[in-house]
Structure formats: C-alpha cells, structure tokens
Backbone bond lengths (Angstrom), bond angles and torsions (degrees), N, CA, C in turn:
res aa  C-N    CA-C-N  psi(-1)  N-CA   C-N-CA  omega(-1)  CA-C   N-CA-C  phi
1 M - - - 1.319 - - 1.623 109.57 -
2 I 1.371 115.72 131.24 1.425 121.28 175.66 1.354 110.95 -102.50
3 R 1.478 112.89 125.00 1.505 122.78 -169.92 1.556 99.44 -96.24
4 C 1.357 112.11 128.00 1.417 116.37 -174.81 1.577 111.85 -133.97
5 I 1.293 116.17 165.06 1.491 124.00 176.90 1.579 108.87 -137.44
6 I 1.347 112.31 158.65 1.475 123.02 174.12 1.470 105.78 -114.18
7 V 1.426 117.77 132.12 1.479 123.00 171.51 1.484 102.76 -128.03
8 D 1.279 118.57 105.14 1.541 122.78 175.54 1.565 109.60 -157.58
9 D 1.366 118.05 131.12 1.435 119.52 178.88 1.550 115.97 -71.83
10 E 1.356 116.89 -10.17 1.484 118.81 -174.96 1.550 105.11 -95.77
11 F 1.326 113.00 126.91 1.527 119.02 178.94 1.524 113.20 -62.55
12 P 1.376 118.20 -51.33 1.430 120.71 174.25 1.490 113.79 -47.87
13 A 1.324 121.40 -50.36 1.405 127.86 178.80 1.562 111.07 -55.70
14 R 1.246 116.33 -45.55 1.466 122.56 179.84 1.580 111.80 -63.49
15 I 1.343 114.60 -37.90 1.450 118.40 178.64 1.525 111.11 -67.59
16 L 1.321 111.83 -45.18 1.542 119.05 -177.77 1.532 110.35 -57.65
17 L 1.431 111.17 -47.72 1.472 113.96 -179.84 1.551 114.58 -62.38
18 K 1.288 109.78 -38.85 1.419 117.00 179.27 1.552 112.33 -63.58
19 E 1.245 115.90 -39.13 1.565 119.39 174.08 1.550 113.09 -67.35
20 F 1.344 112.60 -37.95 1.418 116.90 176.86 1.622 108.65 -65.85
21 I 1.354 116.74 -53.73 1.369 117.42 176.36 1.516 121.89 -48.49
22 E 1.318 112.18 -43.93 1.442 121.84 178.34 1.485 116.21 -64.71
23 K 1.388 116.40 -15.60 1.391 119.50 177.32 1.600 114.24 -86.39
24 V 1.396 109.61 -8.05 1.487 111.17 -175.71 1.556 107.72 -109.45
25 P 1.354 118.62 113.53 1.561 121.00 -173.94 1.495 112.86 -57.82
26 T 1.468 118.18 -26.76 1.434 116.17 -173.23 1.677 109.94 -92.91
27 L 1.284 113.59 12.67 1.471 114.73 174.37 1.497 108.57 -117.60
28 E 1.447 112.02 139.55 1.580 120.34 -179.35 1.527 100.63 -121.87
29 L 1.297 113.08 114.74 1.602 114.68 169.35 1.528 115.34 -80.92
30 V 1.312 112.25 114.13 1.302 121.92 -175.59 1.588 113.52 -81.29
31 G 1.311 113.39 -39.88 1.498 118.08 176.02 1.524 111.14 -166.42
32 S 1.349 115.23 164.34 1.477 124.86 175.10 1.485 110.29 -124.28
33 Y 1.245 119.56 130.39 1.472 117.58 -172.98 1.659 110.28 -134.77
34 K 1.289 112.15 152.52 1.495 114.04 -177.03 1.575 113.15 -92.34
35 S 1.267 116.45 -6.64 1.416 119.84 179.19 1.562 115.07 -154.15
36 G 1.271 121.10 161.98 1.291 124.69 177.49 1.551 115.78 -66.29
37 L 1.371 116.61 -34.48 1.421 123.13 175.91 1.526 107.90 -64.22
38 E 1.290 118.66 -40.85 1.448 120.67 -175.06 1.605 108.40 -69.21
39 A 1.389 115.41 -35.02 1.561 119.87 178.77 1.439 110.81 -78.35
40 L 1.314 119.44 -22.17 1.487 118.22 -172.34 1.527 117.78 -48.46
41 P 1.308 120.46 -57.53 1.391 118.77 -179.03 1.539 115.46 -52.94
42 V 1.236 116.08 -40.37 1.607 125.94 176.47 1.467 107.02 -61.36
43 V 1.257 123.07 -39.57 1.518 122.16 -178.72 1.446 110.69 -77.79
44 Q 1.291 116.62 -41.33 1.496 121.15 177.95 1.484 110.78 -61.96
45 A 1.442 116.18 -37.47 1.375 112.79 177.10 1.465 122.55 -59.47
46 G 1.415 115.04 -15.98 1.395 123.61 -177.06 1.576 115.38 79.61
47 G 1.290 113.36 172.07 1.492 121.32 -175.02 1.485 117.66 84.83
48 I 1.359 118.06 8.62 1.431 120.29 175.23 1.580 105.66 -103.03
49 D 1.300 114.23 135.92 1.464 123.95 -169.60 1.504 104.93 -99.99
50 L 1.286 118.64 -40.85 1.510 126.66 -170.32 1.445 113.86 -145.48
51 M 1.487 114.31 134.04 1.383 124.93 179.67 1.431 115.81 -124.78
52 F 1.347 119.04 117.34 1.524 122.09 173.52 1.474 109.66 -85.82
53 L 1.364 118.25 108.06 1.370 122.51 -164.11 1.692 111.08 -118.92
54 D 1.262 113.47 121.05 1.466 121.15 172.06 1.410 111.93 -68.15
55 I 1.213 125.29 151.95 1.530 125.06 -179.84 1.594 110.31 -97.13
56 Q 1.434 113.58 -54.77 1.434 117.71 -177.41 1.493 109.37 -82.64
57 M 1.308 120.39 106.41 1.509 129.62 176.48 1.417 108.48 -142.01
58 P 1.370 116.01 146.91 1.479 119.66 -169.67 1.446 115.70 -68.07
59 D 1.244 125.64 -45.85 1.469 124.67 -172.69 1.442 116.16 -69.57
60 I 1.394 109.17 -53.37 1.573 121.28 172.97 1.482 110.51 -144.61
61 T 1.230 120.29 135.91 1.406 123.80 -175.84 1.583 106.21 -73.71
62 G 1.321 111.30 159.17 1.533 117.76 -177.44 1.503 107.86 -61.30
63 V 1.371 117.98 -37.91 1.446 118.73 -173.54 1.659 108.51 -65.54
64 N 1.279 108.67 -47.49 1.478 111.34 174.37 1.517 118.17 -62.35
65 F 1.299 112.51 -37.18 1.534 111.61 178.07 1.487 108.00 -67.03
66 L 1.215 118.97 -37.39 1.571 125.92 179.71 1.515 107.61 -60.11
67 K 1.297 120.95 -41.60 1.373 123.33 -172.06 1.581 108.88 -75.61
68 M 1.423 117.91 -28.34 1.428 114.47 -177.07 1.493 109.46 -85.57
69 L 1.318 124.18 -2.24 1.358 125.67 174.75 1.593 116.83 -69.51
70 S 1.268 126.39 155.59 1.334 129.56 179.08 1.434 110.29 -71.68
71 I 1.407 117.62 175.90 1.439 120.25 178.23 1.642 110.39 -64.98
72 Q 1.223 118.89 -29.91 1.440 121.23 -177.82 1.476 111.31 -90.88
73 K 1.324 109.56 59.87 1.571 115.51 177.77 1.491 110.25 -94.33
74 P 1.294 114.23 160.47 1.492 118.32 179.41 1.471 110.19 -75.35
75 L 1.320 115.85 161.62 1.399 123.73 170.21 1.502 112.55 -52.56
76 V 1.379 122.98 142.00 1.513 116.31 -173.38 1.604 104.89 -134.25
77 V 1.375 104.90 141.96 1.541 115.65 179.69 1.537 99.75 -120.77
78 F 1.360 118.86 114.40 1.457 116.46 171.66 1.483 114.55 -75.29
79 T 1.323 116.14 136.42 1.370 120.47 174.23 1.564 112.57 -121.69
80 T 1.278 118.54 115.63 1.466 124.70 -170.97 1.447 119.76 -154.35
81 A 1.273 122.15 164.49 1.354 124.83 -179.56 1.467 114.22 -100.24
82 Y 1.386 114.50 -4.03 1.458 124.04 -175.15 1.506 111.13 -110.32
83 S 1.419 111.44 111.29 1.500 116.17 -176.82 1.542 110.34 -72.02
84 E 1.320 123.25 -23.90 1.459 117.32 177.30 1.448 122.84 -59.92
85 Y 1.308 115.35 -4.15 1.401 117.71 -179.58 1.626 111.01 -96.41
86 A 1.335 115.85 4.79 1.468 121.70 -176.25 1.575 110.52 -61.81
87 I 1.358 119.82 -41.07 1.466 121.78 -179.03 1.525 109.58 -68.38
88 E 1.345 119.23 -41.13 1.418 120.34 -178.12 1.550 110.48 -67.92
89 S 1.213 117.66 -33.87 1.504 123.46 170.22 1.583 111.66 -48.01
90 Y 1.315 111.61 -45.62 1.547 114.53 -173.88 1.535 101.67 -71.92
91 Q 1.369 123.87 -39.87 1.427 119.49 -174.39 1.508 111.45 -69.95
92 L 1.327 120.57 -17.00 1.372 120.61 -173.95 1.556 103.97 -102.10
93 D 1.343 121.58 12.11 1.503 123.87 173.29 1.475 112.70 65.03
94 V 1.403 113.93 29.93 1.421 120.27 177.18 1.494 115.18 -71.50
95 L 1.370 117.26 137.20 1.534 115.80 -171.23 1.525 109.78 -68.19
96 D 1.368 120.57 -34.96 1.391 119.54 -175.66 1.563 108.74 -164.83
97 Y 1.300 117.61 164.91 1.476 125.67 -170.75 1.615 105.30 -133.70
98 L 1.231 112.65 114.56 1.429 122.20 -175.48 1.534 106.29 -104.50
99 L 1.294 118.13 113.53 1.536 122.10 -178.97 1.600 106.32 -94.29
100 K 1.273 111.30 117.63 1.486 124.55 178.94 1.517 111.98 -67.35
101 P 1.368 119.16 134.01 1.555 130.37 -3.29 1.519 107.13 -79.63
102 F 1.384 117.89 136.81 1.383 122.69 -179.80 1.534 105.51 -118.01
103 S 1.381 113.77 153.17 1.420 115.29 -176.46 1.557 111.26 -96.48
104 F 1.304 117.58 174.90 1.432 117.47 -177.13 1.547 113.83 -68.39
105 D 1.281 113.70 -30.94 1.515 121.00 173.21 1.507 112.47 -58.75
106 R 1.455 110.87 -51.16 1.526 110.21 175.68 1.520 115.76 -66.52
107 F 1.336 116.69 -32.16 1.543 121.90 172.88 1.666 106.09 -59.29
108 M 1.295 115.82 -36.82 1.578 118.54 -174.51 1.528 108.36 -73.23
109 Q 1.310 116.32 -30.49 1.380 117.57 178.21 1.568 111.99 -66.95
110 A 1.259 114.76 -37.87 1.591 119.44 175.32 1.509 110.52 -69.82
111 V 1.424 117.04 -34.31 1.426 116.46 176.95 1.427 109.80 -69.12
112 S 1.295 124.31 -41.68 1.420 130.07 174.01 1.521 111.53 -47.61
113 K 1.319 111.33 -50.07 1.585 111.95 176.07 1.421 114.04 -63.41
114 A 1.227 117.03 -35.39 1.534 119.58 176.99 1.520 113.65 -66.18
115 M 1.393 117.02 -35.36 1.433 120.86 -177.64 1.573 105.43 -74.38
116 Q 1.263 121.91 -31.36 1.466 125.47 178.16 1.478 108.20 -70.40
117 R 1.225 119.01 -45.97 1.477 126.72 -177.30 1.603 109.35 -64.36
118 V 1.371 115.45 -46.35 1.455 114.43 171.77 1.346 117.61 -60.02
119 A 1.388 118.05 -38.31 1.518 119.68 -175.48 1.483 110.68 -71.21
120 Q 1.389 113.27 -30.48 1.481 122.55 174.41 1.454 111.67 -63.59
121 R 1.251 116.47 -45.38 1.587 119.22 176.03 1.255 117.65 -59.21
122 E 1.401 115.18 -41.83 1.463 118.79 -179.78 1.393 113.19 -77.49
123 A 1.357 123.67 -20.01 1.401 126.12 173.31 1.581 108.35 -75.13
124 M 1.292 118.52 -37.02 1.428 124.69 -177.05 1.659 101.34 -70.31
125 T 1.187 122.09 -44.04 1.408 123.79 179.59 1.550 112.06 -56.60
126 N 1.385 110.33 -43.13 1.514 112.21 176.73 1.506 113.07 -68.47
127 V 1.318 119.83 -31.90 1.386 125.75 174.11 1.499 109.80 -60.39
128 H 1.299 119.52 -47.16 1.492 124.09 -178.71 1.623 108.76 -57.49
129 K 1.378 107.90 -44.45 1.531 114.55 -179.80 1.470 107.19 -59.73
130 V 1.305 120.90 -52.92 1.468 122.11 -173.15 1.494 109.16 -63.96
131 T 1.343 121.11 -40.89 1.425 125.51 176.35 1.563 111.27 -55.19
132 E 1.285 116.47 -50.05 1.464 124.77 174.87 1.516 113.71 -51.58
133 S 1.445 113.46 -46.14 1.395 118.10 -178.30 1.495 109.77 -73.44
134 A 1.369 119.72 -34.87 1.484 118.85 171.43 1.481 116.59 -63.66
135 S 1.237 114.56 -31.87 1.603 122.91 179.55 1.469 101.99 -62.69
136 Q 1.424 118.71 -54.17 1.377 121.55 -169.78 1.598 105.46 -64.83
137 V 1.312 122.42 -38.35 1.425 120.21 -177.83 1.451 111.72 -69.89
138 S 1.407 121.27 -32.28 1.508 124.33 174.79 1.548 110.47 -68.91
139 A 1.231 118.09 -34.52 1.429 120.05 -179.05 1.534 103.65 -68.25
140 E 1.254 123.11 -41.84 1.430 123.90 -177.75 1.534 111.00 -62.42
141 E 1.443 111.07 -45.10 1.523 117.88 -176.11 1.524 103.86 -61.34
142 E 1.419 122.23 -43.35 1.370 120.10 -174.53 1.640 112.64 -66.16
143 R 1.252 111.75 -28.32 1.463 114.48 177.42 1.484 111.44 -68.25
144 E 1.427 112.60 -39.22 1.412 119.82 178.91 1.528 111.23 -66.52
145 V 1.327 115.17 -44.32 1.438 116.57 174.79 1.521 118.52 -59.86
146 G 1.244 116.01 -25.74 1.445 125.52 179.40 1.478 110.54 -65.10
147 E 1.405 114.55 -28.61 1.412 121.33 -173.40 1.523 108.86 -80.71
148 V 1.330 122.90 -15.06 1.417 123.91 173.85 1.523 111.58 -74.72
149 S 1.304 123.83 148.86 1.401 127.23 177.41 1.430 109.17 -55.26
150 P 1.373 120.88 133.57 1.489 129.44 178.62 1.552 111.64 -52.71
151 K 1.412 115.02 -38.41 1.535 113.16 -176.12 1.474 107.68 -69.94
152 S 1.305 121.54 -46.43 1.397 116.78 -170.75 1.574 111.76 -70.72
153 T 1.416 114.26 -34.06 1.455 117.67 177.11 1.493 113.94 -60.53
154 T 1.304 115.69 -42.91 1.478 120.47 -178.22 1.549 108.11 -65.47
155 A 1.304 115.88 -39.95 1.482 115.78 -177.37 1.587 111.89 -68.26
156 E 1.294 111.20 -37.81 1.499 114.64 -178.20 1.577 108.82 -70.27
157 R 1.283 118.01 -40.32 1.414 119.52 174.58 1.553 115.65 -68.55
158 A 1.375 116.55 -28.65 1.569 117.31 167.21 1.464 115.83 -61.34
159 D 1.358 111.26 -43.89 1.469 117.63 178.52 1.495 113.54 -61.86
160 E 1.397 116.57 -41.06 1.368 122.45 -172.54 1.652 107.26 -68.46
161 E 1.404 112.02 -41.04 1.298 118.06 -175.08 1.561 114.58 -71.13
162 Q 1.404 113.78 -29.91 1.426 123.28 176.75 1.550 110.71 -72.07
163 E 1.299 114.09 -40.63 1.473 119.85 -179.55 1.589 116.18 -69.17
164 G 1.380 110.44 -35.37 1.433 116.61 -176.87 1.578 118.09 -94.42
165 E 1.371 115.78 -9.40 1.345 121.08 -168.45 1.537 108.28 -67.75
166 S 1.259 120.68 -50.04 1.462 117.74 -175.14 1.609 118.67 -66.72
167 P 1.393 112.88 -43.87 1.547 108.90 175.20 1.535 114.08 -64.88
168 R 1.291 115.95 -29.85 1.497 120.40 179.69 1.479 108.52 -63.39
169 R 1.257 114.98 -45.37 1.636 119.86 177.15 1.481 112.16 -62.62
170 Q 1.349 108.92 -32.17 1.525 106.41 -174.09 1.538 112.95 -79.02
171 I 1.287 115.20 -31.69 1.573 118.43 -172.73 1.508 111.75 -89.62
172 E 1.304 112.81 -27.10 1.485 123.09 -173.33 1.608 109.56 -51.09
173 G 1.253 120.90 -50.90 1.374 120.36 -174.20 1.658 112.58 -75.28
174 S 1.243 116.69 -26.17 1.449 122.27 -173.47 1.553 112.92 -89.29
175 L 1.267 123.06 -43.60 1.539 128.76 -177.51 1.485 113.61 -77.74
176 T 1.335 119.35 -31.90 1.396 118.48 -174.40 1.569 116.89 -101.12
177 D 1.413 113.85 -7.80 1.434 118.25 176.12 1.602 112.21 -67.37
178 R 1.388 106.74 142.57 1.573 113.05 172.21 1.550 111.22 63.86
179 V 1.235 118.39 27.69 1.420 120.45 168.96 1.718 112.36 -142.08
180 I 1.224 108.53 149.67 1.484 116.53 171.80 1.463 111.31 -105.46
181 L 1.350 117.62 125.32 1.448 122.39 -179.58 1.545 110.10 -87.94
182 V 1.290 116.74 111.32 1.415 121.28 176.14 1.467 113.47 -105.78
183 K 1.461 119.52 121.30 1.332 125.66 177.69 1.337 119.82 -100.45
184 G 1.391 125.87 130.51 1.358 121.21 -171.20 1.621 106.49 172.59
185 D 1.457 115.40 150.05 1.356 118.52 175.50 1.550 109.83 57.98
186 H 1.447 117.71 41.15 1.480 116.89 174.67 1.553 113.78 67.89
187 K 1.326 116.45 14.24 1.408 117.36 -179.71 1.488 117.47 -148.66
188 I 1.305 123.06 159.34 1.460 121.25 178.64 1.449 108.14 -114.10
189 I 1.335 121.13 126.66 1.505 123.11 -171.04 1.573 105.03 -111.02
190 R 1.307 118.76 130.14 1.368 123.21 175.99 1.655 107.04 -90.66
191 V 1.258 118.19 114.56 1.544 121.99 177.66 1.432 104.04 -111.20
192 R 1.389 109.00 116.19 1.481 122.16 177.56 1.681 109.04 -71.64
193 Y 1.379 115.17 146.93 1.495 119.76 178.67 1.454 106.82 -56.94
194 E 1.312 118.91 -36.82 1.499 116.93 -170.53 1.550 111.87 -70.29
195 E 1.359 115.28 -14.65 1.478 122.09 -179.28 1.545 113.77 -84.08
196 I 1.378 113.03 -16.34 1.419 119.83 -173.37 1.619 116.80 -84.75
197 L 1.354 109.56 130.50 1.475 117.70 -179.91 1.601 106.96 -90.69
198 Y 1.409 111.48 -58.86 1.394 118.85 177.39 1.547 110.68 -160.56
199 I 1.227 113.46 171.99 1.471 116.94 -177.65 1.512 111.15 -139.18
200 S 1.336 112.91 132.97 1.493 119.49 -171.47 1.394 105.44 -113.27
201 S 1.425 122.51 163.27 1.337 128.97 179.03 1.590 108.96 -107.95
202 L 1.224 109.99 137.48 1.644 118.55 176.64 1.476 109.76 -133.17
203 R 1.270 111.60 68.68 1.504 121.15 -177.48 1.485 114.96 57.15
204 D 1.290 121.74 -100.01 1.482 119.39 -172.80 1.591 105.37 -92.16
205 Y 1.367 119.38 0.53 1.427 120.28 174.52 1.472 114.61 -121.53
206 V 1.350 111.77 172.94 1.545 117.56 170.37 1.488 105.30 -126.97
207 E 1.368 113.43 149.09 1.449 118.73 176.12 1.610 107.42 -119.95
208 I 1.372 104.28 119.96 1.557 110.95 -176.65 1.508 110.82 -94.76
209 H 1.339 120.53 116.27 1.378 124.19 176.81 1.493 110.86 -88.69
210 S 1.303 116.26 126.29 1.551 119.20 -174.79 1.498 108.49 -109.60
211 T 1.410 107.01 169.37 1.523 117.44 -176.61 1.530 107.36 -71.72
212 T 1.264 123.26 -16.44 1.424 127.75 -176.28 1.414 109.71 -84.17
213 G 1.303 122.85 -11.26 1.448 131.74 -174.55 1.508 110.93 89.44
214 E 1.398 121.08 -3.40 1.337 119.48 175.17 1.545 111.98 -74.30
215 R 1.344 115.64 153.69 1.417 122.93 174.28 1.596 112.80 -119.89
216 Y 1.291 123.71 136.44 1.411 121.92 -173.51 1.487 105.00 -127.31
217 L 1.312 114.91 132.36 1.556 117.06 177.81 1.529 107.86 -104.71
218 A 1.295 114.50 130.65 1.434 120.89 178.24 1.493 119.54 -124.40
219 L 1.188 124.04 148.54 1.552 123.86 -166.19 1.618 100.61 -101.78
220 M 1.371 115.63 89.00 1.421 127.18 177.20 1.458 109.55 -165.04
221 S 1.291 116.64 167.21 1.450 123.26 -179.81 1.543 111.66 -90.06
222 L 1.350 117.84 151.28 1.471 116.76 -178.96 1.625 112.86 -66.11
223 R 1.413 107.01 -31.66 1.495 111.06 178.11 1.521 112.30 -68.46
224 A 1.364 121.51 -38.81 1.390 122.02 176.83 1.533 109.08 -62.96
225 L 1.299 122.31 -42.39 1.394 127.47 -173.96 1.573 106.96 -67.68
226 E 1.409 116.59 -42.26 1.335 115.46 179.36 1.565 117.32 -63.25
227 E 1.324 116.91 -32.97 1.467 123.20 175.22 1.505 112.65 -63.26
228 S 1.393 116.52 -27.53 1.456 115.44 -178.66 1.534 112.55 -94.76
229 L 1.233 117.33 -4.09 1.524 116.42 -179.84 1.437 110.40 -92.89
230 P 1.292 125.75 146.91 1.420 131.96 172.01 1.501 114.79 -58.28
231 V 1.322 115.51 118.44 1.569 123.97 -174.37 1.582 111.36 -64.53
232 T 1.324 118.52 -18.34 1.465 119.45 177.02 1.455 113.79 -84.53
233 E 1.337 116.63 -10.30 1.528 120.98 -178.33 1.549 114.79 -114.68
234 F 1.271 113.29 -22.58 1.506 119.12 -177.64 1.633 111.41 -127.79
235 I 1.243 113.41 147.40 1.502 117.05 179.10 1.528 113.42 -144.67
236 R 1.348 116.15 133.36 1.385 118.70 -179.56 1.516 110.36 -78.03
237 V 1.382 117.00 130.46 1.458 118.39 -177.68 1.428 117.19 -115.28
238 H 1.354 113.15 -11.27 1.495 125.31 179.89 1.441 111.80 -159.75
239 K 1.377 121.13 164.36 1.388 119.93 179.39 1.478 118.17 -61.75
240 S 1.384 114.78 -17.60 1.399 123.17 177.38 1.519 118.33 -115.64
241 Y 1.312 116.75 10.59 1.439 124.28 -178.19 1.488 118.40 -141.24
242 I 1.322 112.42 136.69 1.530 123.92 169.85 1.539 105.23 -124.48
243 V 1.331 110.68 136.99 1.559 114.00 179.98 1.415 113.09 -126.39
244 R 1.356 122.95 151.23 1.539 120.14 177.00 1.535 100.41 -81.70
245 V 1.400 108.91 137.17 1.530 118.18 -170.87 1.539 110.25 -66.41
246 D 1.351 117.19 -43.28 1.494 121.08 -173.02 1.575 111.40 -72.45
247 K 1.375 112.34 -5.17 1.573 115.45 178.05 1.524 108.91 -93.48
248 I 1.409 118.36 -12.27 1.556 116.68 -173.36 1.365 111.72 -75.36
249 R 1.331 122.36 125.59 1.432 126.87 -174.29 1.479 111.46 -102.90
250 S 1.329 120.68 -46.83 1.511 116.73 -172.99 1.613 110.44 -152.60
251 L 1.187 116.07 151.64 1.533 123.01 174.94 1.449 107.36 -102.59
252 F 1.397 116.53 131.08 1.453 125.48 -178.02 1.558 108.15 -139.34
253 G 1.403 112.17 93.71 1.371 116.02 177.17 1.597 110.24 72.72
254 N 1.343 111.36 -123.46 1.565 114.16 171.85 1.516 113.25 -104.05
255 Q 1.373 111.98 34.61 1.431 115.78 179.91 1.540 109.37 -139.16
256 I 1.207 117.56 159.16 1.480 126.82 170.05 1.510 115.90 -122.14
257 S 1.367 118.56 152.69 1.435 120.24 172.66 1.602 108.22 -110.90
258 L 1.254 111.12 150.37 1.385 120.06 179.67 1.572 112.29 -123.30
259 D 1.349 113.22 144.57 1.533 115.73 177.18 1.469 109.93 -58.45
260 G 1.291 115.78 130.86 1.490 124.56 178.84 1.503 117.70 74.50
261 V 1.325 115.11 17.27 1.540 123.60 179.51 1.458 104.31 -125.47
262 E 1.390 117.35 124.87 1.444 123.89 -179.73 1.448 107.07 -78.87
263 E 1.256 125.71 -51.20 1.496 131.15 -174.42 1.591 109.19 -71.61
264 Y 1.319 115.57 143.75 1.450 118.25 167.58 1.449 118.83 -71.59
265 I 1.370 118.77 144.90 1.508 114.54 175.02 1.489 112.00 -102.18
266 P 1.265 119.93 128.63 1.522 123.43 -175.43 1.541 111.64 -68.47
267 I 1.372 110.97 148.70 1.443 120.04 175.56 1.494 113.11 -107.42
268 G 1.244 122.23 118.69 1.478 119.60 178.73 1.561 111.79 -69.21
269 K 1.276 115.57 156.27 1.568 130.33 -167.57 1.549 99.69 -59.10
270 S 1.255 119.57 -47.89 1.525 124.27 -172.04 1.460 114.83 -72.56
271 Y 1.341 115.65 -12.52 1.482 119.37 -174.70 1.519 109.11 -108.69
272 K 1.373 117.53 -16.56 1.436 117.72 -168.56 1.575 114.53 -63.30
273 D 1.367 117.39 -45.47 1.444 118.96 -179.09 1.502 109.17 -57.24
274 Y 1.357 114.33 -48.38 1.537 118.96 -171.80 1.607 107.20 -58.20
275 I 1.357 112.64 -50.16 1.461 121.86 -179.78 1.503 112.47 -53.42
276 Q 1.399 113.97 -52.54 1.527 120.07 -175.09 1.570 108.67 -64.71
277 T 1.298 122.70 -37.77 1.437 130.35 -177.34 1.505 107.11 -69.15
278 K 1.392 115.85 -53.45 1.464 120.97 -173.82 1.477 114.50 -74.93
279 L 1.383 122.50 -32.34 1.379 120.83 -172.63 1.519 116.03 -112.74
280 F 1.471 113.72 -23.77 1.588 111.27 -171.86 1.490 105.26 -121.65
281 E 1.424 120.68 20.39 1.511 114.15 175.35 1.494 106.94 -126.44
282 Q 1.245 122.39 143.82 1.366 123.68 178.57 1.530 111.48 -94.84
283 G 1.357 119.54 159.11 1.475 118.36 -179.67 1.546 110.34 110.40
C-alpha cells in the first residue's frame, strides 16, 4: 500500500485527486491539505510515500515547500496549470509532472512510476540487509581460517590462485565488456549497453531506463558510470542525466526527446551549446 497526501489550495483539484486515488486499490489517502504549511507536520512525521503537490499556492509555493523538506521526503508529483515549471521539476528530482487538467489515464502513469520507485526502494533495503548478513558471515569465515596453520593456508591459497589465474584472465575481458552489472533483489542483472535508453541520477543511486521498459536501480554515482561508458555512444546532457546518442530524436528548447520515451529529458545550461553543436548542426 502506498500512503499518499494531496497538497493543493484549489478545492475542485483536491476533490478530483481524491476521486482518482480512491479508484486505485494500492493507494491510501492519508490526508488532503490546502497549503504546504498545513501539510508540513504530517510530512515531517514520516510514513508518507507519495505527495501530489500543487505549485502555485498563496502562503508558500510547492517548489519552496519541497525545498524546505529534509532529505527523507516522499516521492512528489507536481500538479499545476503552468507548463513552465516542467524543467524545474526535473531539477528537484520530482517523480512526475501533471499539467492541469489531466485525465485519469495520465494520473495512472504517474502512479505507476511511484509504484516502481517504491518497489525499487524496498528491493534496495533488502539488498542492504543481505549485504550486512553476508559481511557478518565473511567475518566469521575469516576468523575460522585464522585458526588453520599459516603454512598450510598459504600453500592452499597459492594452489587456488595458480589454478584459477589463467581462465579468469581469459574470460574477464569478454564476458563483462559492454554491460552494466546491477545488483538488487537478491540477484545480479547484466544490462547491455544496447538496451539502455537513458540513465538518471537519484542521489546515491542511478536509475537505468531500458528499451524493454524495465528500470534498474544501481548503487553508484552518475559520474563514475559516465567514465565507464563509451563516449561515442553516450552523452551527458544534464547533471542528472546521461542519454544514448543514437536514441536522441529532437531538440526542443532546453529539452530533448528520445525514441521510445514519452517525457522530455532536460538539458543543463552548461551542456546545451555542446549538444547543439555536436548533434544538431551540420558541418
């Protein structure tokens, strides 16, 4: 169950969102509020997974309200009648952006994103638990190994290294080239470069968006991943986005569109001139 709240100063908008939320069995409406200040104690108390947040409100704007929240804030879907806030929503790591008036189908697209993100968070939590357990087991094994005589242990390790050295060197270059290894949900997934549409940054994690529609969450920085990818196939377009070059379709202001991706990807100011010159100008 995804616990959510509504923050919107317009009564009709709150009613519509309430009706939409009640149609979805996996959503639980915790509260509906007229302003960010009214909702603040509820958000700070924790336990809220998703917030539908209006931008233009009298006391404090949705943007400023979001900026004043702590790191452990809920997932946010902006709901507004003003399209000019779309780029800023990307910069604030907002899950989605609903332009009023929006349909139930468009609402469900945002909810689907929230469901995926919540599932990914739970998966990563499980991974951390498994990692901690594995670390404890490894520590115990090391203590047990320490009880064996140093001479025999050294000899056994030398034999193992000698036996495994040649095959390891032979396969290392061929089997791990052109893939990203994503660890999560008790398994390791090999994501091929050819499957990647774009990669977005989620603080300590990156989210890999694939051509199959799957999304993979990996514990690494966007900068580290950028350095491992081939520069002829991937390009950094924003501090939070890397895209596959041959999937770029069009340039629209400070955004680009990709084949197979509905939403636009923002372009950072420091990247725009390079991208326009490199990809959208002849000569």
